[in-house]
Wavefront OBJ file of the C-alpha trace (Angstrom):
o trace
v 25.558 -31.867 -20.968
v 22.962 -29.187 -22.243
v 22.939 -29.355 -26.494
v 24.310 -25.856 -26.714
v 27.446 -24.611 -24.706
v 30.512 -22.521 -25.853
v 33.663 -22.195 -23.968
v 35.708 -18.555 -24.489
v 38.745 -20.161 -26.298
v 35.798 -21.703 -29.496
v 34.605 -18.290 -29.357
v 38.035 -16.593 -29.904
v 38.611 -19.207 -32.693
v 35.328 -20.221 -34.065
v 33.549 -17.045 -34.031
v 35.879 -13.870 -34.136
v 38.524 -15.917 -36.522
v 35.770 -17.879 -38.220
v 33.510 -14.819 -39.201
v 36.885 -12.756 -40.255
v 37.697 -15.724 -42.735
v 34.651 -15.816 -43.877
v 34.366 -12.000 -44.568
v 37.454 -11.651 -46.339
v 36.838 -14.900 -48.533
v 33.493 -13.845 -49.613
v 35.064 -10.577 -50.590
v 37.541 -12.027 -52.707
v 34.545 -14.165 -54.575
v 32.957 -10.833 -55.189
v 35.806 -9.520 -56.087
v 36.706 -12.437 -58.711
v 33.324 -12.624 -60.192
v 33.456 -8.786 -61.173
v 36.867 -9.624 -62.926
v 35.139 -12.374 -64.922
v 32.711 -15.167 -64.787
v 34.558 -18.008 -67.264
v 36.172 -20.590 -66.053
v 39.226 -20.067 -64.220
v 37.439 -17.651 -62.592
v 35.039 -19.999 -61.418
v 37.608 -22.272 -60.363
v 38.868 -19.379 -58.229
v 35.117 -19.400 -57.027
v 34.876 -22.491 -56.310
v 37.734 -22.211 -53.795
v 36.965 -19.616 -51.709
v 33.610 -20.842 -52.134
v 34.397 -24.487 -50.380
v 36.424 -22.183 -47.951
v 33.665 -20.525 -46.822
v 31.355 -23.323 -46.644
v 33.570 -25.263 -44.762
v 34.371 -22.587 -42.080
v 30.638 -21.351 -41.444
v 29.862 -25.244 -40.952
v 32.601 -24.876 -38.057
v 30.886 -22.257 -36.784
v 27.349 -23.961 -36.884
v 28.512 -26.866 -34.919
v 30.999 -25.608 -32.615
v 28.536 -25.046 -29.630
v 26.304 -27.877 -30.764
v 27.257 -31.017 -28.255
v 25.035 -33.934 -29.742
v 27.654 -36.548 -30.945
v 25.779 -37.376 -34.357
v 24.915 -33.760 -35.459
v 28.900 -32.620 -34.764
v 30.275 -36.168 -36.154
v 28.131 -35.251 -39.274
v 28.865 -31.916 -39.913
v 32.700 -32.238 -38.735
v 32.999 -34.626 -42.015
v 31.240 -32.487 -44.696
v 33.628 -29.633 -42.867
v 36.624 -31.265 -43.714
v 35.336 -32.456 -47.085
v 34.694 -28.881 -48.152
v 38.172 -27.703 -46.916
v 40.198 -30.686 -48.912
v 37.599 -30.682 -51.583
v 38.056 -26.840 -52.141
v 41.839 -26.798 -52.894
v 41.524 -29.434 -55.452
v 40.424 -26.006 -57.196
v 43.740 -24.673 -57.058
v 44.672 -27.707 -58.944
v 42.023 -27.429 -61.729
v 43.146 -24.170 -62.062
v 47.236 -24.848 -62.626
v 46.233 -27.638 -64.606
v 44.223 -24.861 -66.760
v 47.152 -22.293 -66.828
v 49.754 -25.431 -68.069
v 46.996 -26.427 -70.845
v 47.258 -23.020 -72.218
v 43.226 -22.732 -71.844
v 42.679 -26.356 -73.686
v 41.668 -28.871 -70.627
v 38.454 -30.398 -71.447
v 35.289 -30.481 -68.971
v 35.201 -34.239 -69.093
v 38.536 -34.234 -67.705
v 37.202 -31.531 -64.976
v 34.783 -33.786 -63.893
v 36.214 -36.867 -63.739
v 39.181 -35.847 -61.458
v 36.775 -33.624 -59.493
v 34.301 -37.310 -59.003
v 37.516 -39.350 -58.290
v 38.860 -36.910 -55.614
v 35.268 -36.756 -54.033
v 35.112 -40.671 -53.706
v 38.566 -41.082 -51.953
v 37.618 -38.346 -49.266
v 34.099 -39.845 -49.265
v 35.008 -43.430 -48.333
v 37.842 -41.916 -45.715
v 35.506 -39.640 -43.879
v 32.192 -41.278 -43.451
v 33.008 -44.211 -42.193
v 32.047 -43.607 -38.197
v 34.770 -45.274 -36.648
v 37.688 -43.019 -38.621
v 37.134 -40.204 -36.827
v 35.517 -39.954 -33.064
v 34.302 -37.006 -31.691
v 32.349 -37.170 -28.239
v 32.061 -36.387 -24.439
v 35.433 -38.726 -24.257
v 37.578 -36.746 -26.263
v 36.300 -33.209 -24.919
v 34.348 -33.321 -28.293
v 37.585 -32.501 -30.102
v 37.809 -35.125 -33.515
v 40.040 -37.420 -32.846
v 41.410 -39.237 -35.979
v 42.366 -42.966 -36.469
v 46.476 -42.579 -37.360
v 45.676 -44.816 -40.395
v 43.395 -42.928 -41.472
v 45.056 -39.708 -40.740
v 47.970 -40.723 -42.435
v 45.946 -41.978 -45.161
v 43.933 -38.903 -46.184
v 47.532 -36.620 -45.850
v 48.860 -38.900 -48.355
v 46.072 -39.212 -50.704
v 45.467 -34.927 -50.636
v 49.457 -34.560 -51.206
v 49.707 -37.100 -53.805
v 46.276 -36.250 -55.558
v 46.233 -31.998 -54.997
v 49.546 -30.886 -53.054
v 52.106 -32.368 -54.889
v 50.919 -32.103 -58.292
v 49.582 -28.356 -57.930
v 52.847 -27.456 -56.694
v 55.308 -28.946 -59.888
v 52.691 -27.907 -62.594
v 52.797 -24.284 -60.366
v 56.840 -24.704 -61.006
v 56.571 -25.379 -64.412
v 54.345 -22.420 -64.914
v 56.458 -20.032 -63.152
v 59.420 -21.064 -64.732
v 57.759 -20.264 -68.228
v 56.755 -16.540 -67.163
v 59.475 -14.259 -68.976
v 58.886 -11.462 -67.005
v 59.529 -10.728 -63.967
v 56.163 -9.430 -62.330
v 54.282 -12.249 -63.081
v 57.126 -14.889 -61.836
v 56.947 -12.524 -58.349
v 52.608 -12.866 -58.745
v 52.682 -16.143 -59.425
v 55.311 -17.123 -56.163
v 52.976 -15.535 -54.005
v 50.413 -18.583 -55.355
v 52.826 -21.253 -54.545
v 53.556 -19.361 -51.032
v 49.918 -19.438 -50.567
v 49.204 -23.015 -51.435
v 52.129 -24.061 -49.290
v 50.503 -22.543 -46.379
v 47.025 -23.708 -46.657
v 47.787 -27.133 -46.495
v 50.148 -26.551 -43.872
v 47.557 -24.511 -41.869
v 44.933 -27.440 -42.661
v 46.970 -30.524 -41.470
v 48.454 -28.576 -38.849
v 44.821 -28.155 -37.887
v 43.934 -32.006 -38.067
v 46.722 -33.108 -36.079
v 46.193 -30.060 -33.065
v 42.866 -31.633 -32.522
v 43.789 -35.041 -32.716
v 46.281 -34.442 -29.834
v 43.262 -33.693 -27.688
v 45.826 -31.277 -25.616
v 44.246 -28.377 -24.647
v 47.524 -26.008 -24.770
v 48.326 -26.857 -28.377
v 44.551 -26.632 -29.702
v 44.565 -23.014 -28.029
v 47.746 -22.162 -29.440
v 46.671 -23.415 -32.961
v 43.641 -21.392 -32.465
v 45.767 -18.252 -32.611
v 47.699 -18.897 -35.025
v 44.981 -19.979 -37.747
v 44.306 -16.304 -38.335
v 47.321 -16.500 -41.043
v 44.758 -18.177 -43.148
v 43.908 -14.939 -44.212
v 47.112 -14.331 -45.616
v 47.534 -17.185 -47.542
v 43.781 -17.039 -49.164
v 45.493 -13.444 -49.892
v 48.546 -14.430 -51.490
v 46.247 -17.378 -53.148
v 43.991 -14.661 -54.870
v 46.353 -12.347 -55.526
v 48.702 -15.056 -57.666
v 45.774 -16.895 -59.517
v 44.181 -13.684 -60.538
v 47.217 -11.851 -61.588
v 47.985 -14.270 -64.032
v 44.248 -14.381 -66.198
l 1 2 3 4 5 6 7 8 9 10 11 12 13 14 15 16 17 18 19 20 21 22 23 24 25 26 27 28 29 30 31 32 33 34 35 36 37 38 39 40 41 42 43 44 45 46 47 48 49 50 51 52 53 54 55 56 57 58 59 60 61 62 63 64 65 66 67 68 69 70 71 72 73 74 75 76 77 78 79 80 81 82 83 84 85 86 87 88 89 90 91 92 93 94 95 96 97 98 99 100 101 102 103 104 105 106 107 108 109 110 111 112 113 114 115 116 117 118 119 120 121 122 123 124 125 126 127 128 129 130 131 132 133 134 135 136 137 138 139 140 141 142 143 144 145 146 147 148 149 150 151 152 153 154 155 156 157 158 159 160 161 162 163 164 165 166 167 168 169 170 171 172 173 174 175 176 177 178 179 180 181 182 183 184 185 186 187 188 189 190 191 192 193 194 195 196 197 198 199 200 201 202 203 204 205 206 207 208 209 210 211 212 213 214 215 216 217 218 219 220 221 222 223 224 225 226 227 228 229 230 231 232 233
């Protein structure tokens, strides 16, 4: 088996879609930093930087067919995807606490969440990637369920719950409308992430190819999140 190998579907998904996502995300980072460099803006940048790293890693390991390298890079890729979404939780808590959230709490939350992710991702038997799986990541069912439940409980549900509270506090309709985009973007981002993991775990080439085409919608979710986050600062 050659070290590097790329088929048409991988080129389509990983490089055409991936490069488009990185371009959009990097542009949003630049626009955010132009607006300001205080804590909330850095949280927004943290989300998009994590997203950029994840997509970039995906483009790096996609043509590599060495089991150890592919397994390590995939796990780092998934870590940054889930950790990136954690910044949206920090951002909503920052808005909710009206700028009173202390740095030590941010650090504690970040460390604990990182530990949860590392424990689940880095055990070698939790995710299998090899020639026998057609180089697709196959998750053990209990680990797949665990990481979905942990990310739901630690990030998604708190983010949506606090976002709804913030949304109801707004008096101006224009602010409500803009923040609604943020909520929709968050829901879309999580559903796309879960969908990708589940699609590849089926090891069904048709399902994977279909999901590869629909993954371009991530651009929409990224724009919604950016628009909703920056419009309320």
